[in-house]
N, C-alpha and C positions, 0 to 999 in steps of 0.2 A: 488534405487528409480524407481518405475514403470513409463514407458514413458506415457505421456498424449496422444500422437499420434505417429505413426511410419509407415514408408514406408519400406518394406523389399523386396529387389531385384525386385522392380516393373519395368515393361516394359509396354509402351503404344504404340500401332500401330494405325495409321490412314491410311485407304485405302491401307493397305499392307506395309506402310512405317513406320519404327521405329521413333517415336518422342521423346521418353524418355527411358533411362535405358540401362542396369539394374542400378537402383538407390536405395540407402538405406539411410534413415534419421530417427533418433529418436529425439523426442522433449520432454523435461522434463517440468513438471509444472512450470510456471513462467519464463521460459527461453525465451530469445529473440534471434532468429536466422535470419540472412539475407541470402538470396539466390542471388548470383550474377552470371551472365553469359551473353553471347552474345544473340542477338535476335534469336529466334527459337530453343533454347537449351532445352526447356521444363520446364522453371521455373513456368509459369502459370499453366501448366498441373500438376506439382507436387502440386501446391496450391489447384487445384480443387480436386485432390485425397484426400488431407488432409481435405478438406471441406466436403467430401462425395458427391460432385457434379458429380463425374465421377468414373468409375471402371477401374482398370488396366486390360490390356490384359493378363498379367501374373504377378505373385508376390502377395504380401499380404499387405493390408492396415488395421491397427488396430487403433481404436479411443476409448477413454474413455468418452469424453464429450457426454452428452445426448442431447435430443431435445432442441433447443434454446440456447445451451451453446457454439455454434460456430458462430462467426460473420465474415463477409467478407467485405472489403472495396476495391472497384475496382478503376482503373485509372480514369474513369469518375465517377462523383458523383452519377449518376443514381437516382436523386431525382424526385419526382412527381411534374411536373411543375405547376400544378394548386393548390398545397397545400402550406401552410405556412411552415416555418422551424420547428415549433413546431409539426405540424401535420405529417411532414415527419419523425421526430424522434420518435413520438409516435406510428407509424405504426406497428413495430414489436411487441410492447406490446399489441396493440389491436388485432393483429392476434393471439397472444397467449392467448387471453381471459381476459386480464386485463381490468377492468372497465374504461370507458372513462375519468372520472375525475382523477383517479389515474394515468392513462397513460399520460395524459397531464401534470400533476404535475411532474412526473418523467422525461418527455421530457424537461420541462422547466429547471429542475435541471441539466440535461445532457448538455443542451445548455450553462448554466452558467459555467459549468466545462471547456468548450472549448472556453470561452470568448465571447459567442454570446447571453448573457442573454437579451440584449436590442433588438435583431434582431429576436425575436421569431415569429413576425407577417409577416416577409418578405418572399416573394416567391423566388424560385431559380433565376428567371430572374433579381431580384434586388440584388443578391449577387455577390461579386467578386469570382474569382476562388478559392482563399484561404478560403473565408468564406464558399463557397459551400462544400469544402472538410472537413471543420470543422463540418458542419452539418452532413456529411456522417460519420465522426468519432463519433459524438454524437449518431447517430442512431445505430452504431455498438456497442457502449459501454453501451447504456441504458439498455440492457438486462443483463449486468454484465457477459459477456461470460468468459468461461475458456480458450478458444482458439480464438485468433484474427488473421485473415489472411489479409495481406495488399499487394495488387497486384499493385505495382508501383503507389501508390496514389498521389505522388508529381510530376510525370513526366511532367505534363503540366504547372507547376508553375515556377515562376522566382526563382532565387537562394535565395533571401531574404525570400520569403514565404516558400521555402523548408526548410530552416534552422529553421525558427520559428516553423513550424509544426513538425519538428523532435523533438524539445524540448517539444512541446505540447504533443506529443505521449508518450515520456518518462515520463513526469510529470503525465499523466493520468495512465500510467502503474504502477507507484509507489503506487497508491492507492490499487487497487484490484489485481495487479500482474497477469494478464492473460498471458498465453504463447502466444508469437507473432512470426509469420513467416512473414518476410518482403522481398518482391521481388523488386529488383532494378538493374539498369544498373550502378549506380553511386558507385564507390569504396569507396570514402570518406564518403558518406552517410551511406553505410553499416557499415563501421568501427565505425562511430559515434554512430549509433543506436543499434548495436547488441552486445551481449556477445560472439557470435560465428558467423563467416562468412564462409559459405559454397560456394565454387566456382564450377560452372558447366562448363563442356566442351561444345564445339559447338555440336549441335544436331546430333544424339540423345544424350541428356544430361546424362553425368555421373559425378561423383564427381572427380574434378581435384585437389582439395586441400581444406584444412580447417584451419581456423585461429581463435584461441580464443583471445579475446580482454581483456587484464588484466588491467581493469580500472573500477571504480565504475559506477553504473547506478542509476539515471540519471547522465550524464557526468558533471564533474566539469567545472567551467568557464575556458576558455582558453585551453580546452583539444585538440582542433584541432592544436594548436601550439606546442604540446609536442612531444618529441622523440618517445614515445610509440605509439602515433597516426600515426606518419609518418612511423615508422617501420612496423606497421600492414598494412598500406595502400600499402606500397611497396611489402610486402609479398603477399597480395591479388592480386595485379597487376601481380606479377610474376606467381602466380597460373593461372591467366587468360591467360597469354601468353603461359604457358605450356599446358593448356587445348586446346587452339586453335591450337597449333602446333601438338599435339597428334591427334586431330580430323582430321587435314589435312593429316597427314601421314596415318591414317586409311583409309581415302577416296582414297588416291593414291593406297594403297595396294589392296583395293577392286576393283579398276578399272583396275589393272594390269592383 
């Protein structure tokens, strides 16, 4: 199967300092991959490369999605404060030339899908953090993207909201099955949401380990209590420890 998007031996330098790589990742159509690693390891940089928002210093980025077929959800909802939830969701359609009436109707439908059908008139200041993130998800999904990139979208939310939104994302994925890359610091969140968890070492980020999650998506009820979930979480945690230790040893060697 041809990869939907791939990073091949990419390296990214900022002001002469290596921030990422060499790093290689291939994403299949419909696949959900979580990127886990410490702060500063280049997770968000890898996401920007996949989104086409940044070019690598070295290496190759390949992407098959065309214009409008990639959507990004950032940690902050980045909604227009003066506009209603419906207008925020309709914006990417209107920018793509979709007529106003159709754009609003599709936006209303997207809000229904994320459980905010009754909140379409509300402005961002009237929304809770979880509701604002649902609006951002609706805006990302309204164009029916082939590639959905999520950059720690639940980081500012409480645990109950995080778990509810994780289930929401998986339920939404079940419909059109876009490929998803999900960046998180949370090991259990990664194991719950992804078919494959890729662990990155401390910056400059390299792959420190990879764990396939052998369980159906969306997750069955009680999956977090299963041995499969616990074993996968322990494996990802061990890869994180290994990546941190390896990066520390490399820094010591470079300083010697």
